[in-house]
C-alpha positions in Angstrom: -36.9 21.9 -9.7 -35.3 19.5 -12.2 -36.0 16.3 -10.4 -37.2 15.1 -7.1 -33.6 14.1 -6.1 -31.8 17.3 -7.1 -32.2 21.1 -7.1 -31.2 23.1 -10.1 -30.5 26.8 -9.8 -30.3 28.8 -13.0 -28.4 32.2 -13.1 -26.5 34.5 -15.3 -23.1 36.1 -15.0 -21.4 38.4 -17.5 -23.9 37.5 -20.2 -23.2 33.7 -19.7 -25.8 31.2 -18.5 -25.0 28.9 -15.7 -26.7 26.1 -13.7 -25.9 25.0 -10.2 -26.9 21.4 -9.6 -27.3 20.3 -5.9 -28.1 16.7 -5.0 -30.7 16.4 -2.1 -28.3 13.9 -0.4 -25.7 16.7 -0.3 -28.0 19.1 1.6 -27.1 19.1 5.3 -29.8 21.6 6.3 -32.2 24.0 4.6 -33.7 27.0 6.4 -36.2 29.7 5.5 -35.0 33.2 6.5 -35.7 36.9 6.2 -32.9 38.4 4.3 -31.7 41.9 5.3 -34.5 42.8 7.6 -37.5 41.8 5.5 -40.9 41.1 7.3 -41.5 37.8 5.4 -39.4 34.8 4.5 -37.7 35.8 1.2 -34.7 33.5 1.1 -33.5 29.9 1.6 -30.2 29.2 3.3 -28.7 25.8 2.3 -25.8 24.2 4.2 -24.1 21.8 1.7 -21.8 18.8 2.3 -20.2 19.3 -1.1 -20.1 22.2 -3.5 -22.8 22.2 -6.2 -21.9 21.0 -9.7 -21.6 23.9 -12.0 -22.7 23.8 -15.7 -22.2 26.4 -18.4 -24.8 26.9 -21.2 -23.0 26.4 -24.5 -24.8 27.9 -27.6 -24.0 28.0 -31.3 -25.1 26.7 -34.7 -22.8 23.8 -34.5 -24.8 22.2 -31.7 -27.6 21.3 -34.0 -25.4 18.8 -35.7 -25.6 16.6 -32.6 -29.2 15.8 -33.3 -29.5 16.5 -37.0 -29.4 13.0 -38.3 -31.8 12.4 -41.2 -32.4 8.9 -40.0 -33.9 10.1 -36.7 -35.4 13.3 -38.1 -38.8 12.4 -36.7 -37.6 12.7 -33.1 -35.3 15.7 -33.6 -35.5 18.4 -31.0 -34.9 22.1 -31.6 -31.7 22.0 -29.5 -30.1 25.4 -29.2 -27.7 24.8 -26.3 -26.2 22.1 -24.1 -24.9 22.2 -20.5 -21.2 21.6 -20.1 -19.4 21.1 -16.7 -17.5 24.2 -15.6 -15.3 25.3 -12.7 -16.2 28.1 -10.4 -17.1 31.3 -12.4 -18.0 33.5 -9.5 -16.0 36.6 -8.4 -13.2 35.5 -6.0 -14.5 31.9 -6.4 -17.2 32.6 -3.8 -19.1 29.4 -4.6 -16.2 27.2 -3.6 -15.2 29.3 -0.6 -18.4 28.6 1.4 -20.4 25.6 2.4 -23.5 27.7 2.6 -25.6 28.9 -0.3 -28.3 31.6 0.2 -31.0 31.9 -2.5 -33.0 35.1 -2.4 -36.5 34.6 -3.8 -39.1 37.1 -4.9 -42.2 35.1 -4.3 -43.1 34.1 -0.7 -45.2 31.2 -1.9 -42.4 29.9 -4.1 -40.1 30.1 -1.1 -42.5 28.0 1.0 -43.0 25.5 -1.8 -39.2 25.0 -2.1 -38.8 24.7 1.7 -41.4 22.0 1.9 -39.7 20.1 -0.9 -36.2 20.3 0.4 -34.9 17.9 3.2 -34.2 19.1 6.7 -36.4 22.2 6.3 -37.1 24.8 9.0 -37.2 28.5 9.8 -34.1 30.5 10.8 -35.4 34.0 11.3 -33.5 37.2 10.3 -30.3 36.8 8.3 -27.9 39.7 7.7 -25.0 39.5 5.3 -21.8 41.3 6.5 -18.3 41.6 5.0 -15.8 39.5 6.9 -12.0 39.2 6.9 -10.9 36.0 5.4 -7.3 34.8 5.3 -7.3 33.1 1.9 -4.0 32.5 0.2 -5.2 31.9 -3.4 -8.2 33.3 -5.4 -8.4 30.0 -7.4 -7.7 27.2 -4.9 -10.3 27.8 -2.2 -10.8 27.6 0.6 -7.0 27.4 1.5 -6.6 29.7 4.5 -3.2 31.2 5.3 -1.6 33.2 8.0 0.4 36.4 7.9 4.0 36.4 6.9 5.2 36.9 10.5 3.2 34.0 11.8 5.2 31.1 13.3 2.5 28.4 13.0 4.1 25.1 11.7 3.0 23.7 8.4 1.4 20.6 10.1 -0.8 22.9 12.2 -1.8 25.1 9.3 -2.6 22.0 7.3 -4.9 20.7 10.1 -6.7 24.1 10.3 -7.4 24.0 6.6 -8.7 20.4 7.0 -11.0 21.6 9.8 -12.4 24.3 7.6 -12.8 22.0 4.6 -14.6 19.4 6.7 -16.9 22.1 8.2 -15.6 21.4 11.7 -14.9 25.1 12.2 -16.2 28.1 10.5 -13.8 29.9 8.1 -14.9 33.2 9.6 -13.4 32.1 12.9 -9.9 31.5 11.4 -8.4 34.8 12.5 -5.0 36.1 13.6 -6.1 35.5 17.2 -6.5 31.7 16.4 -3.0 31.5 14.9 -1.5 33.5 17.8 -3.0 31.1 20.3 -1.8 28.0 18.4 1.7 29.4 17.8 2.2 29.5 21.6 1.6 25.8 21.9 4.0 23.0 21.3 3.5 21.1 18.0 2.3 17.9 19.6 -0.2 19.8 21.8 -1.6 21.8 18.9 -2.0 18.8 16.7 -3.7 16.8 19.5 -6.2 19.5 20.1 -6.9 20.0 16.4 -7.3 16.2 15.9 -9.7 16.2 18.8 -11.7 18.9 17.0 -11.8 16.7 13.9 -13.8 14.2 15.9 -16.6 16.7 16.6 -20.0 15.8 15.2 -21.0 19.4 14.4 -19.4 22.7 13.5 -17.4 24.5 16.3 -18.2 28.2 16.1 -15.9 29.0 19.1 -12.6 27.4 18.3 -10.6 29.8 20.7 -12.7 28.7 23.6 -12.4 25.1 22.6 -8.6 25.4 22.5 -8.5 27.1 25.9 -10.6 24.4 27.5 -8.6 21.6 25.9 -5.3 23.1 27.0 -6.6 23.2 30.6 -7.5 19.6 30.3 -4.2 18.7 28.6 -3.5 15.8 31.0 -6.7 14.1 29.8 -5.7 14.1 26.2 -4.2 11.0 24.7 -0.4 11.2 24.4 0.2 7.8 22.9 2.5 7.8 20.0 1.4 5.8 17.0 4.3 3.5 15.9 4.4 2.8 12.2 5.9 -0.2 10.6 9.2 0.1 8.7 7.2 -0.1 5.5 4.6 2.6 6.3 4.7 6.4 6.0 2.4 9.3 7.0 1.4 11.3 4.0 -0.7 14.5 3.6 -3.3 14.5 0.9 -5.1 17.2 -1.1 -8.3 16.6 -3.1 -8.9 19.1 -5.8 -12.5 19.3 -7.1 -13.9 21.6 -9.8 -14.8 24.3 -7.2 -12.8 23.8 -4.0 -10.1 21.8 -2.3 -10.0 19.4 0.7 -7.1 18.6 2.9 -6.9 15.1 4.4 -4.5 13.3 6.6 -1.8 12.6 7.4 -2.7 9.1 6.2 -0.7 5.9 6.4 0.4 4.2 3.2 3.3 2.1 2.0 6.7 3.7 1.3 7.9 4.0 -2.2 11.6 4.2 -3.0 11.8 7.9 -4.0 10.0 9.2 -0.8 12.0 6.9 1.5 15.3 7.8 0.0 14.7 11.6 0.2 13.3 11.4 3.8 16.3 9.2 4.9 18.9 11.4 3.2 17.4 14.7 4.2 15.8 14.1 7.6 12.8 16.3 8.5 11.5 16.6 5.0 8.7 14.0 5.1 6.1 16.7 5.1 7.5 18.1 1.8 5.8 15.4 -0.1 2.1 15.8 -1.0 -0.4 13.5 -2.8 -2.8 15.4 -4.9 -5.9 13.8 -6.4 -8.4 15.4 -8.9 -11.9 14.3 -8.1 -15.5 15.4 -8.6 -17.5 17.6 -6.2 -18.7 14.5 -4.2 -15.1 13.2 -4.1 -15.9 10.5 -6.7 -13.8 9.9 -9.8 -14.0 12.6 -12.4 -16.0 11.5 -15.5 -14.1 12.0 -18.8 -16.9 14.4 -20.1 -16.2 16.8 -17.3 -12.7 17.4 -18.7 -13.4 17.5 -22.4 -16.5 17.1 -24.5 -17.5 17.2 -28.2 -19.7 20.1 -29.4 -19.8 18.8 -32.9 -20.7 15.4 -34.2 -17.8 15.2 -36.6 -14.8 12.9 -36.5 -12.5 15.8 -37.5 -13.8 18.1 -34.8 -11.6 18.8 -31.8 -13.0 18.2 -28.3 -13.9 21.2 -26.3 -11.7 21.7 -23.3 -13.7 22.7 -20.3 -12.8 25.0 -17.5 -12.2 22.0 -15.3 -9.5 20.8 -17.6 -7.9 24.3 -17.4 -8.1 24.1 -13.6 -6.3 20.8 -13.5 -3.6 22.0 -15.8 -3.2 25.2 -13.7 -2.6 23.1 -10.5 -0.1 20.9 -12.3 1.7 23.9 -13.8 1.5 26.4 -10.9 1.5 24.0 -7.9 -0.2 24.5 -4.5 1.0 26.9 -1.8 0.3 26.0 1.8 1.8 28.6 4.2 5.5 28.9 3.4 5.6 25.7 1.4 5.0 25.7 -2.3 4.4 22.2 -3.7 5.2 21.6 -7.4 4.6 18.6 -9.7 7.0 15.7 -9.2 5.7 12.6 -10.9 3.1 9.9 -10.7 2.9 6.1 -10.6 0.8 3.9 -12.9 -1.9 3.4 -10.2 -2.0 7.1 -9.5 -2.6 7.8 -13.2 -5.7 5.6 -13.1 -6.9 7.5 -10.0 -6.1 10.9 -11.4 -3.5 11.5 -8.7 0.1 12.9 -8.7 3.0 13.4 -6.3 4.0 17.0 -5.5 7.1 18.2 -3.7 8.0 21.4 -1.8 11.5 22.3 -2.9 13.8 23.5 -0.1 17.4 24.5 0.3 18.7 20.9 0.2 16.6 19.3 -2.6 14.2 20.2 -5.3 11.7 18.3 -7.5 14.0 18.7 -10.5 16.9 17.3 -8.5 14.8 14.3 -7.4 13.9 13.5 -11.0 17.6 13.7 -12.0 18.5 11.4 -9.2 15.9 8.9 -10.3 17.5 8.2 -13.6 18.4 9.4 -17.1 15.2 9.9 -19.1 16.7 12.1 -21.8 16.9 9.2 -24.4 13.1 8.6 -24.1 11.3 10.6 -26.8 7.8 9.3 -26.2 5.9 11.6 -23.7 3.6 8.8 -22.4 6.5 6.3 -22.0 8.7 8.9 -20.3 5.9 9.6 -17.7 5.4 5.9 -17.1 9.2 5.4 -16.6 9.3 8.2 -14.1 6.5 6.7 -12.2 8.2 3.3 -12.1 10.0 4.1 -8.8 6.9 5.6 -7.2 5.2 2.2 -7.0 4.5 1.1 -3.4 7.4 -1.2 -2.6 9.5 -2.8 0.1 13.1 -1.7 0.1 15.5 -4.7 0.7 19.3 -4.5 0.1 21.7 -2.8 -2.3 22.9 -4.9 -5.2 26.2 -3.9 -6.8 26.7 -4.0 -10.6 29.2 -6.9 -10.3 26.6 -8.9 -8.5 24.2 -8.6 -11.6 24.5 -10.9 -14.6 23.2 -9.8 -18.1 21.5 -12.7 -19.9 19.9 -12.7 -23.4 16.2 -12.5 -24.2 14.4 -15.4 -25.9 13.0 -14.1 -29.1 11.4 -15.5 -32.3 10.3 -13.9 -35.5 7.0 -15.1 -36.9 5.3 -13.6 -40.0 7.7 -10.7 -39.9 6.8 -9.9 -36.3 9.3 -10.3 -33.5 8.0 -11.8 -30.3 9.9 -12.0 -27.0 9.2 -15.1 -24.8 11.2 -13.6 -21.9 9.7 -10.2 -21.9 10.1 -8.9 -18.3 11.4 -12.1 -16.7 14.8 -12.6 -15.1 16.4 -14.8 -12.3 17.4 -14.5 -8.7 19.7 -16.9 -6.8 18.3 -19.0 -4.1 20.6 -17.7 -1.3 19.8 -14.1 -2.3 16.1 -14.8 -2.5 16.3 -16.0 1.1 17.8 -12.7 2.1 15.1 -10.7 0.2 12.3 -12.8 1.7 13.7 -12.1 5.2 13.7 -8.3 4.5 10.1 -8.5 3.3 9.1 -10.2 6.6 8.2 -13.5 4.9 8.3 -16.8 6.7 9.0 -18.8 3.5 10.9 -18.0 0.3 8.5 -17.2 -2.6 9.3 -18.6 -6.1 9.2 -15.2 -7.8 9.5 -11.5 -6.9 8.2 -8.5 -8.8 11.0 -6.0 -8.6 12.1 -2.4 -9.3 15.9 -2.2 -9.5 17.4 1.1 -10.9 15.9 1.3 -14.4 14.9 -2.4 -14.4 11.3 -3.5 -14.0 9.9 -7.0 -14.1 9.9 -10.4 -12.3 12.8 -12.5 -11.1 12.2 -16.2 -10.5 14.3 -18.3 -8.1 16.9 -20.3 -9.9 18.7 -22.9 -7.7 21.6 -23.2 -10.3 22.4 -19.4 -10.4 25.4 -18.0 -8.6 24.8 -14.3 -9.4 22.4 -12.4 -7.1 20.4 -11.2 -10.1 20.2 -12.2 -13.8 18.5 -9.5 -15.8 17.5 -9.3 -19.5 17.4 -6.3 -21.9 13.6 -6.5 -22.0 13.6 -5.6 -18.3 15.7 -2.4 -18.8 13.5 0.7 -19.1 15.9 3.5 -18.5 19.4 4.2 -17.2 19.8 4.7 -13.4 22.6 4.5 -10.8 20.2 3.4 -8.1 21.2 0.0 -6.7 18.4 -0.6 -4.1 16.3 -3.7 -4.9 12.6 -2.8 -4.4 10.0 -5.5 -4.1 6.4 -4.7 -5.2 4.9 -8.2 -5.1 5.8 -11.9 -4.9 4.2 -15.2 -5.7 1.7 -16.4 -3.2 -1.7 -18.0 -2.8 -4.3 -15.8 -4.5 -8.0 -16.8 -4.8 -9.6 -16.9 -8.3 -12.8 -15.1 -9.3 -14.7 -14.7 -12.5 -15.7 -11.3 -13.7 -18.1 -9.9 -16.2 -15.6 -10.0 -19.1 -14.5 -13.6 -18.5 -18.1 -14.7 -18.2 -19.0 -13.0 -21.4 -16.1 -14.5 -23.3 -16.7 -18.0 -21.9 -20.4 -17.8 -22.9 -19.3 -16.8 -26.4 -17.1 -19.9 -26.5 -20.0 -22.2 -25.6 -20.2 -22.4 -21.8 -23.8 -22.6 -20.7 -25.3 -19.8 -18.5 -26.6 -22.4 -16.1 -23.0 -23.1 -15.1 -22.4 -19.6 -14.0 -25.8 -19.4 -12.2 -24.9 -22.6 -10.3 -21.5 -21.3 -9.3 -23.0 -18.0 -8.2 -25.6 -19.9 -6.1 -22.8 -21.9 -4.5 -20.9 -18.7 -3.7 -23.9 -17.0 -2.1 -24.8 -20.1 -0.1 -21.3 -20.1 1.4 -21.6 -16.5 2.3 -25.0 -17.1 4.0 -23.7 -20.1 6.0 -20.7 -18.0 7.1 -22.8 -16.0 9.5 -23.9 -19.0 11.5 -21.2 -21.7 11.2 -17.7 -21.1 12.5 -16.1 -23.7 10.2 -17.7 -22.3 7.1 -16.7 -18.8 8.1 -13.1 -19.9 8.5 -13.2 -21.7 5.2 -14.5 -18.7 3.4 -12.0 -16.3 4.9 -9.0 -18.7 4.1 -10.2 -19.3 0.6 -11.4 -15.9 -0.6 -9.8 -13.2 1.5 -6.2 -14.2 1.8 -5.0 -12.1 4.7 -7.5 -9.2 4.5 -9.4 -9.9 7.7 -6.7 -11.1 10.1 -8.7 -10.2 13.2 -11.7 -12.2 12.2 -9.6 -15.2 11.2 -7.8 -15.1 14.6 -11.1 -15.0 16.5 -12.5 -17.9 14.6 -9.3 -20.0 15.1 -9.7 -19.3 18.9 -13.2 -21.0 18.8 -15.3 -17.8 18.8 -18.7 -18.4 17.3 -20.4 -15.8 15.0 -23.7 -16.4 16.7 -22.4 -15.5 20.1 -19.8 -12.8 19.4 -21.4 -9.5 18.1 -18.1 -7.9 16.9 -17.1 -11.0 14.9 -20.6 -11.2 13.4 -20.4 -7.5 12.4 -17.1 -8.1 10.6 -18.5 -11.2 8.8 -21.6 -9.3 7.8 -19.6 -6.4 6.4 -17.3 -8.8 4.5 -20.4 -10.6 3.1 -22.0 -7.4 2.0 -18.8 -6.4 0.2 -18.6 -9.7 -1.7 -22.3 -9.5 -2.6 -21.9 -6.0 -4.0 -18.9 -7.3 -6.0 -21.2 -10.0 -7.5 -23.8 -7.5 -8.4 -21.5 -4.9 -9.9 -18.8 -7.1 -11.4 -20.2 -10.6 -11.5 -17.2 -11.6 -9.3 -17.9 -15.2 -8.6 -15.5 -17.4 -6.6 -13.8 -20.2 -8.5 -12.5 -22.9 -6.0 -10.6 -24.8 -8.7 -8.5 -21.8 -9.8 -5.9 -19.3 -8.9 -4.5 -15.9 -9.9 -0.8 -16.5 -10.5 2.3 -14.5 -11.6 3.6 -15.5 -15.0 7.1 -17.0 -15.4 9.1 -18.7 -18.2 10.5 -22.2 -18.5 14.2 -21.4 -18.3 15.3 -25.0 -19.0 13.1 -25.4 -22.1 11.3 -28.7 -21.2 7.7 -27.4 -22.0 6.3 -27.5 -25.5 4.0 -24.9 -27.1 0.5 -25.4 -25.6 1.8 -26.7 -22.2 2.1 -24.9 -18.8 3.4 -26.0 -15.4 1.9 -24.9 -12.1 2.3 -26.1 -8.6 -0.2 -24.4 -6.2 -0.5 -24.0 -2.5 -3.6 -26.0 -1.4 -6.3 -24.8 0.8 -7.4 -26.7 3.9 -10.4 -28.0 2.1 -8.3 -29.2 -0.8 -5.9 -31.0 1.6 -8.8 -32.9 3.2 -10.4 -33.9 -0.1 -9.4 -37.2 -1.5 -10.9 -37.4 -5.0 -8.8 -34.8 -6.9 -7.6 -36.3 -10.2 -6.3 -32.9 -11.4 -3.6 -32.9 -8.6 -0.4 -34.8 -8.8 2.7 -35.0 -6.5 0.8 -33.8 -3.5 3.0 -32.6 -0.6 2.1 -31.3 2.8 0.9 -28.0 1.4 1.0 -28.0 -2.4 0.3 -30.0 -5.5 1.0 -29.9 -9.3 -2.1 -29.3 -11.5 -2.4 -31.6 -14.5 -4.9 -31.6 -17.3 -6.6 -28.9 -19.4 -6.7 -25.4 -17.9 -8.2 -22.1 -18.9 -5.7 -19.2 -18.9 -6.5 -15.5 -19.5 -5.5 -12.1 -18.2 -7.6 -9.2 -17.2 -8.7 -7.1 -19.0 -9.8 -9.6 -21.6 -12.1 -8.3 -24.4 -11.6 -10.7 -27.3 -12.6 -14.4 -27.4 -9.1 -15.3 -28.5 -7.8 -14.0 -25.1 -9.2 -17.2 -23.6 -6.6 -19.9 -24.0 -7.0 -23.6 -23.3 -3.6 -25.1 -22.4 -2.4 -28.4 -21.1 -1.0 -28.4 -17.5 1.7 -31.1 -17.2 3.9 -32.5 -14.5 7.6 -32.3 -15.3 10.3 -33.7 -13.0 12.9 -31.2 -14.0 10.6 -28.2 -13.4 9.4 -29.7 -10.2 13.0 -30.0 -9.0 13.3 -26.2 -9.5 10.8 -25.8 -6.6 8.6 -23.2 -8.3 5.2 -22.7 -6.5 2.3 -20.4 -7.0 3.4 -19.1 -10.3 2.4 -20.1 -13.9 5.3 -21.3 -16.0 4.9 -20.7 -19.7 7.0 -22.5 -22.4 9.8 -20.7 -24.3 9.0 -22.6 -27.5 6.5 -21.9 -30.2 5.6 -19.3 -32.8 4.2 -16.9 -30.3 4.3 -16.5 -26.5 1.2 -17.6 -24.7 1.2 -14.5 -22.5 1.1 -12.3 -25.6 -1.9 -14.3 -26.8 -3.7 -13.4 -23.5 -4.7 -9.7 -24.0 -1.1 -8.9 -25.2 0.4 -9.7 -21.8 4.0 -10.3 -20.8 6.0 -11.6 -17.8 6.9 -8.3 -16.1 4.4 -8.9 -13.3 1.2 -9.6 -15.1 -1.1 -11.9 -13.1 -3.0 -14.7 -15.0 -6.4 -16.3 -14.3 -5.9 -20.1 -14.3 -8.8 -22.5 -13.8 -9.0 -26.3 -14.0 -12.7 -26.6 -13.4 -14.0 -28.8 -16.2 -17.3 -26.9 -16.3 -15.5 -23.8 -17.4 -13.2 -25.3 -20.1 -14.6 -24.6 -23.6 -14.5 -27.2 -26.3 -13.5 -24.6 -28.9 -11.3 -21.5 -28.9 -10.8 -18.6 -31.2 -7.5 -17.5 -32.7 -5.7 -15.0 -30.5 -5.9 -11.4 -31.4 -3.0 -9.5 -32.9 -1.8 -7.1 -30.2 0.9 -5.3 -32.1 0.8 -1.7 -30.8 0.7 1.4 -32.9 3.9 3.2 -33.8 4.8 5.6 -31.0 4.6 9.4 -31.4 8.2 10.5 -30.9 9.4 14.0 -30.1 12.4 15.5 -31.9 13.8 16.6 -28.6 13.9 15.3 -25.0 10.6 15.3 -23.1 10.0 18.3 -20.9 7.4 19.3 -18.3 4.8 21.5 -19.7 1.1 22.2 -19.1 
C-alpha cells in the first residue's frame, strides 16, 4: 500500500518489474471473493473507472548519476532503479481490455486488511474464470470491438456499441454476433435511439439483447425529435487514446472548419469519415511530458529515453485506427489541437483520400521546416465561419511597412491587411452579426491574419506579403474571430511583472476583494448579477442574462440561482488557480496598425464599447468623444500580450484622440503606430498583428512609473530539410 489515496500492485513479467498504480477515486467497487472454488476469500475483485497507471522498473548504473551530486552527498540515496511510465505490457493487452482487475492473494489476513482499506468493500462469494469469445479488432488498441466481415451493422451503430463498452454501460462479454444480428435488422435511427438510451443508464446492462427487445416493443415511447444544428455546427466522432485503452465519444457538436465542411459538401454522406483523436492520460487528463520521454542520465548531452507510451502514440499516428470497415489515417492538426495533443484523422474512400485533401488544401512543397509545414497545414483546420468566395481580381496586393534597426528587420504590418466597408458588411451578415466589426481575423487560401475595415478602399481585400503563408487556390473567406467587447483580467504572469515594476501588492489584494465582493452580491441582487454577467462573461450565459432582464430574482428562482452559483464557483476557481482578477478599466483587444500614419512611436489609439455601468458614470476623465455606446480612451495605458514572462513585455504607452483615426470608425481594436525603430507589438512578448489579442488597461493604480527595456525576440534559425517535408512516424 503506497499511500492512503492509492493502491500499488507490484508484479513481474518476462523478467521485467512493473507497478500498477490505482487511485482510490478510480475504484468503483471492491469485493472479496473465493477464486476457483476455494473455501476462504483469497482474492480481491476491483471494478475500475479508468485503467491503472503502469510503470516499468528501469535499472542500470547510469541511474546513480541522478543523485550523485557531491554537493548533496550527505542525503544521497542508494538508488538502483526508477519507475518510468509504460503502456500495456500484458499478453493481448489484457489490462486495457477489461475494467475489472482480480488480485489473487496468498494470505487471508492480508486479503481482509486490503478489503477493509479499500473503498466500497464487500463480499462477492465464488468467482470462476472462464475463457470467453471477444470480438476485438486490434491487439493494441483495446477494447475496440468489431463484427464479422459479413455483418451489415452501420459504422455509426458500431461506434456506439464501442462507446457503450468503453463507458461500462454494457459488458464486453455480451457483445456477440447475436447482438450485431439484432441491431442489423433495425433501421439506423431506431438502433441509434436505443443505444443512446442505453448510454443514459446509471449501471452496467448485462442483458443488452433483452434491453433492445423491450425498447423496440416500446418504440413509440422513444423520442423521435431531430436535433437541428446551426449552419456553423457539425457532429463529430471522437476517440481518446490513453496509454492502455481507448474511449469512443460522441458524436459531439463543434464548429465547422473549412476543410471538413468542403469535403462534406462536395462528397455528401462522408461526414462520418472524419475523426478527432486525442492522446490523454488514463484518467482522461492531459498527458504530462514525462510520460512520453524522460531522462535516465543527468547529463546535458544524454538523449531522453522514449517510453512505450511515446511508441504507442507514434504507432497510432503511423498505422491509424480501424473501426469496422473504416480505416482512419492521419490527416493534419490545428494549432489548438497541437496544444491539446489532438489530431484529425480521415477514412479514405473511393472518392477522396487524406492525401488528396492535403493536396487540395495548398502547395506545401516549398516549406522546408517540419514544424512550420505542420502549422501551415493546420491553418485551415481552425474553427471558422465560411462566408463568401473572393476572386483573385477582387484582391489587392499592398506592401508591408518595414524598418531595419541595428541590422534587424522589423515589420510593422506583420499580419495586418484591409477590407472594404461594403464587403465587411456582407461578411458581418454571413457571420450573423447585427453590426459591422472594425476588424476580422481571417483565413483565405494561404493567407492568415487580420483585415481592418478601410472606408477608402475599393477592393474587397487588401493583403500583404507577411500574411501569405503558402500557395493555395482556395478562394473561400473564412472568419475565425472579429473585434468585439472582451473583458479584461489580470493573471499570475501580469501580476508578477507589475509587482516587479513597482506596483504594490495591496493594489492587487484590493482588486481581488472588489472582484469577490461582486461575486458574492451577485447571488442576492438582480442588478449586480446582471452587471457581473454583462461585464465579465460576454455572451457565455445567455439564459441567465435573459432571465435577469425579465425581472427574475436570484433569491426566488432556483434554476437561476444554480447557474449563478456555478458561474461564481468557476470564477473563484480561476482566481485561485490563475490569479484571474477582473479589471473594470481595461479590455482585451485585437491589434491593428495605423494605416494613415498619424500616430507617433509611443502612442496608441483605441475606441472601446462601454458597459452599462460606464455609460451611467459621469466622472471618467480617461474617456473622450463619448457616443451612445463607445468612447475613446486617452492618457497612459498598460499594454502587454499573454504569455508575458519578461518585465520588458509590459509597455506603458500614451493613448491619444486623433480626429482622422476617429473618422475611420475603428472600435474595439488597439491601433499601433507604423513609426519608430521597433513595432510595439513585437516589444510585447514578440507579438504581431495576425490575430494576437492585447491586454490594455487605463487604471492608474496598475500603471508603473518605470519600465524595462523590451526583450529581443529574434527567433533561432530554423532547421531546414534538404527535401520537401513528408509524413513519417
